[in-house]
Structures are given as structure tokens and as C-alpha cells.
Short mmCIF file of the C-alpha atoms (twelve columns), coordinates in Angstrom:
data_MODEL
# 
_entry.id   MODEL 
# 
loop_
_atom_site.group_PDB 
_atom_site.id 
_atom_site.type_symbol 
_atom_site.label_atom_id 
_atom_site.label_alt_id 
_atom_site.label_comp_id 
_atom_site.label_asym_id 
_atom_site.label_seq_id 
_atom_site.Cartn_x 
_atom_site.Cartn_y 
_atom_site.Cartn_z 
_atom_site.pdbx_PDB_model_num 
ATOM 1  C CA . UNK A 1  40.905 5.314  62.844 1 
ATOM 2  C CA . UNK A 2  42.048 8.871  63.401 1 
ATOM 3  C CA . UNK A 3  43.510 10.327 66.565 1 
ATOM 4  C CA . UNK A 4  43.532 13.936 67.741 1 
ATOM 5  C CA . UNK A 5  45.510 14.970 70.786 1 
ATOM 6  C CA . UNK A 6  46.526 17.981 72.795 1 
ATOM 7  C CA . UNK A 7  49.131 18.180 75.605 1 
ATOM 8  C CA . UNK A 8  47.768 18.789 79.094 1 
ATOM 9  C CA . UNK A 9  49.218 19.294 82.567 1 
ATOM 10 C CA . UNK A 10 47.049 16.635 84.170 1 
ATOM 11 C CA . UNK A 11 46.315 12.985 83.680 1 
ATOM 12 C CA . UNK A 12 46.053 11.403 80.226 1 
ATOM 13 C CA . UNK A 13 42.446 10.985 79.108 1 
ATOM 14 C CA . UNK A 14 40.868 9.399  76.054 1 
ATOM 15 C CA . UNK A 15 37.561 9.970  74.303 1 
ATOM 16 C CA . UNK A 16 35.961 7.932  71.544 1 
ATOM 17 C CA . UNK A 17 33.832 9.159  68.645 1 
ATOM 18 C CA . UNK A 18 31.805 6.760  66.521 1 
ATOM 19 C CA . UNK A 19 29.744 8.448  63.836 1 
ATOM 20 C CA . UNK A 20 26.558 7.195  62.221 1 
ATOM 21 C CA . UNK A 21 28.419 6.239  59.063 1 
ATOM 22 C CA . UNK A 22 29.687 3.182  61.007 1 
ATOM 23 C CA . UNK A 23 26.191 1.720  61.089 1 
ATOM 24 C CA . UNK A 24 23.231 1.336  63.392 1 
ATOM 25 C CA . UNK A 25 23.271 1.644  67.155 1 
ATOM 26 C CA . UNK A 26 24.484 -1.925 67.685 1 
ATOM 27 C CA . UNK A 27 27.429 -1.480 65.297 1 
ATOM 28 C CA . UNK A 28 28.356 1.881  66.834 1 
ATOM 29 C CA . UNK A 29 28.263 0.480  70.364 1 
ATOM 30 C CA . UNK A 30 30.416 -2.480 69.312 1 
ATOM 31 C CA . UNK A 31 32.929 -0.081 67.735 1 
ATOM 32 C CA . UNK A 32 32.983 2.011  70.908 1 
ATOM 33 C CA . UNK A 33 33.575 -1.131 73.012 1 
ATOM 34 C CA . UNK A 34 36.426 -2.142 70.678 1 
ATOM 35 C CA . UNK A 35 38.040 1.271  71.038 1 
ATOM 36 C CA . UNK A 36 37.703 1.268  74.831 1 
ATOM 37 C CA . UNK A 37 39.200 -2.213 75.191 1 
ATOM 38 C CA . UNK A 38 42.052 -1.366 72.826 1 
ATOM 39 C CA . UNK A 39 42.708 1.773  74.885 1 
ATOM 40 C CA . UNK A 40 42.906 -0.328 78.065 1 
ATOM 41 C CA . UNK A 41 45.664 -2.375 76.425 1 
ATOM 42 C CA . UNK A 42 47.579 0.653  75.117 1 
ATOM 43 C CA . UNK A 43 47.082 3.234  77.893 1 
ATOM 44 C CA . UNK A 44 50.016 2.088  80.025 1 
ATOM 45 C CA . UNK A 45 52.392 2.668  77.077 1 
ATOM 46 C CA . UNK A 46 51.497 6.348  76.686 1 
ATOM 47 C CA . UNK A 47 54.383 8.399  78.031 1 
ATOM 48 C CA . UNK A 48 53.019 11.892 77.343 1 
ATOM 49 C CA . UNK A 49 50.326 13.691 79.314 1 
ATOM 50 C CA . UNK A 50 47.707 14.283 76.645 1 
ATOM 51 C CA . UNK A 51 44.005 14.383 75.990 1 
ATOM 52 C CA . UNK A 52 43.187 12.036 73.106 1 
ATOM 53 C CA . UNK A 53 40.163 11.661 70.850 1 
ATOM 54 C CA . UNK A 54 39.929 8.527  68.711 1 
ATOM 55 C CA . UNK A 55 37.558 8.689  65.745 1 
ATOM 56 C CA . UNK A 56 36.378 5.354  64.351 1 
ATOM 57 C CA . UNK A 57 36.192 4.864  60.596 1 
ATOM 58 C CA . UNK A 58 33.792 2.547  58.720 1 
ATOM 59 C CA . UNK A 59 36.433 -0.199 58.371 1 
ATOM 60 C CA . UNK A 60 36.375 -0.879 62.118 1 
ATOM 61 C CA . UNK A 61 33.238 -3.036 61.963 1 
ATOM 62 C CA . UNK A 62 34.884 -6.433 61.235 1 
ATOM 63 C CA . UNK A 63 38.007 -5.719 63.327 1 
ATOM 64 C CA . UNK A 64 39.093 -7.567 66.452 1 
ATOM 65 C CA . UNK A 65 40.521 -5.953 69.582 1 
ATOM 66 C CA . UNK A 66 44.193 -6.872 68.922 1 
ATOM 67 C CA . UNK A 67 43.997 -5.312 65.447 1 
ATOM 68 C CA . UNK A 68 42.487 -2.108 66.822 1 
ATOM 69 C CA . UNK A 69 45.055 -1.991 69.647 1 
ATOM 70 C CA . UNK A 70 47.916 -2.400 67.160 1 
ATOM 71 C CA . UNK A 71 46.562 0.405  64.972 1 
ATOM 72 C CA . UNK A 72 46.043 2.607  68.039 1 
ATOM 73 C CA . UNK A 73 49.598 1.927  69.205 1 
ATOM 74 C CA . UNK A 74 50.965 2.756  65.729 1 
ATOM 75 C CA . UNK A 75 49.006 6.022  65.560 1 
ATOM 76 C CA . UNK A 76 50.212 7.071  69.002 1 
ATOM 77 C CA . UNK A 77 53.815 6.162  68.166 1 
ATOM 78 C CA . UNK A 78 53.635 8.179  64.952 1 
ATOM 79 C CA . UNK A 79 52.271 11.173 66.836 1 
ATOM 80 C CA . UNK A 80 54.946 10.935 69.549 1 
ATOM 81 C CA . UNK A 81 52.686 10.078 72.474 1 
ATOM 82 C CA . UNK A 82 54.354 6.640  72.786 1 
ATOM 83 C CA . UNK A 83 58.078 6.174  72.690 1 
ATOM 84 C CA . UNK A 84 58.615 3.426  70.116 1 
# 
């Protein structure tokens, strides 16, 4: 997973991008659901006001929500959006 972010003056928002390289429509929708649920678990930890875009990579297909949430949390901590 990759994350892109930009500081904003308003509320923190997140967007999710799942490209065709992930698989068919069912696989892409599952990946999008995984990302959204992981975001629900991580969103309260985000201290910065930012707009975020998470881009799924092909390895997301067999992942479970806790794994995706942990990776999301690590990416956000590395970028400074979460105080670790």
C-alpha cells in the first residue's frame, strides 16, 4: 500500500484507489472494503489535518483487516500524520 497526503485547513479525509492490476471487480471491491474498514480503525489516531489517498497494491488480496490497519498505521506514523 502507498499513501499520499497533503495538509489541509479542514477535516481529515481519506480516499482509496484500487487499480485493475489487483484483479477483477470482486477483488477490487474487497480491497476497497478492506481499506475502508482499516481506515475506520486508524482514523481516530490521526493527529494532523490532512487529505489522504491510499493506493492498494496487488499483495492486498489475501490480507485481513488487522494486517491492513497495521500497515496503514505504520505508513501514517512514518509520514508524520500519527504521533507514534
